[in-house]
Steps between C-alpha positions, in 0.01 A plus 500: 500500500220271393169561680440274800153366581435290809211264564355414840190281512309231687476288182753230581691346209304189400252695285572709187408835657851631567622393156204677338585826676862473391395424144285814489780717639756366252265529203463873572848573637741227384799669662353482850675304774238317708580402858280276716483628857269216605197309379450322832304764688223329695186500289302825530731628777528869415685576825772245426539627145538854627761387753712310246486791256601745773799281585626453145414803287778737608784270393411526132643764267336839490214502249406135556133424436351276770186304403304340784204268454347392828151587395202329663277783370589449133209575267312714752489878531849511655729715286817399315762763581854610432695698761814696423726559799833677532690202363257237371168412340246270666217336307219290641154504654380778728471277804796620707754249373719776353484749784762392755765532229355798313443708813853431620660603171282811472197516270526756220217404263213249487296405196207269454570272204203557269633559149428186292786594266739370766312177579457176311215509246287260705481549878422199716305571817725258690854570370586869513862405565534388140252732331553833682798502737757327277426720195509814715844405633631431151370829360649696790828323431471626142460857623125561488425782749272426793249766397409285199375211714204669664376754755717617784414389854587653835667285767191553718289324236690173525382202699701491822478183710586529867839333449613794285460756778675561832365751752735707717319692775718675757734231633290208374544308174222271383555256214437135430670170432593496134683168469631207703819350361613138511688559828184622672619861502210744496541775237286808555415778255670750734814648344819639651391858431188449712719410796717805430191719513441416867867496598562126527868407476701179529551398860157616614222269611167494318157429640337270246123455516319231305140594581345213302677261739481711814881499522735776621872445534821700521769412248843652432552682170832367368697476177497121464389176665826427682468806723264303729530158659370194317125467556448868581269739315634795302403756239711624211486660157528221247687500169202658325456784752196350678466467878532134591406322822714193559647253745869418480510147354128461556160581354315811621201388297475159667562629851223760488263370232541803277324502163528718192267800514504539879545851637832606652537805725846631587599755766819581687530353845507755783 
């Protein structure tokens, strides 16, 4: 099968940036298939980029190389990295944008991209997507081993924003709001396996605390929206395995004033 390389950026499509990245990839690896995940990530929104990547990455063929450029720190001391997981490669800045997906798939190897042999001859300080990340993806697609790109890094050396971590302490799960969709559903960074760890099952009621708003409420944990009456709150595991807070045919976000980045604390009701 031809190598597959995906692109996920906050570039939009009116400028030449995406085309330049594709041109670099194809000039190095003409047989590559390039797929656009999205170029409409909100500008500089690393959290949103990480969320979209975490939703989409797993549906691509094994061995796909995912390139992510949501990079407000471009040109600074932040490192360009490549992560090999059980099934994929992830390339982008060391700012946390790769970690929701890479952690979930299981990190096997991390390299800082430092070898100029696998970059463009001239490196812009403002466009590493074209000059570093796109060439790295193309050379990996051609079979260049990761050890040739640069020094190995430990997972503990990576930049880990708060949205990439969930704390489970006893019977308490603490995470945060990762995304709010167009229906006003509140998507947290808490995954189904976190609920399993503290014995939460469908049919139970959850105590949801939103400490930034001073709100505590009990909500049923159900399989889908229709298990509660219209206008009632609920919680469920969404189609991407995240814990979602919702209102049947309503907006949880609007009712409670929830914003992205707010803390969410989950416990079982007594």
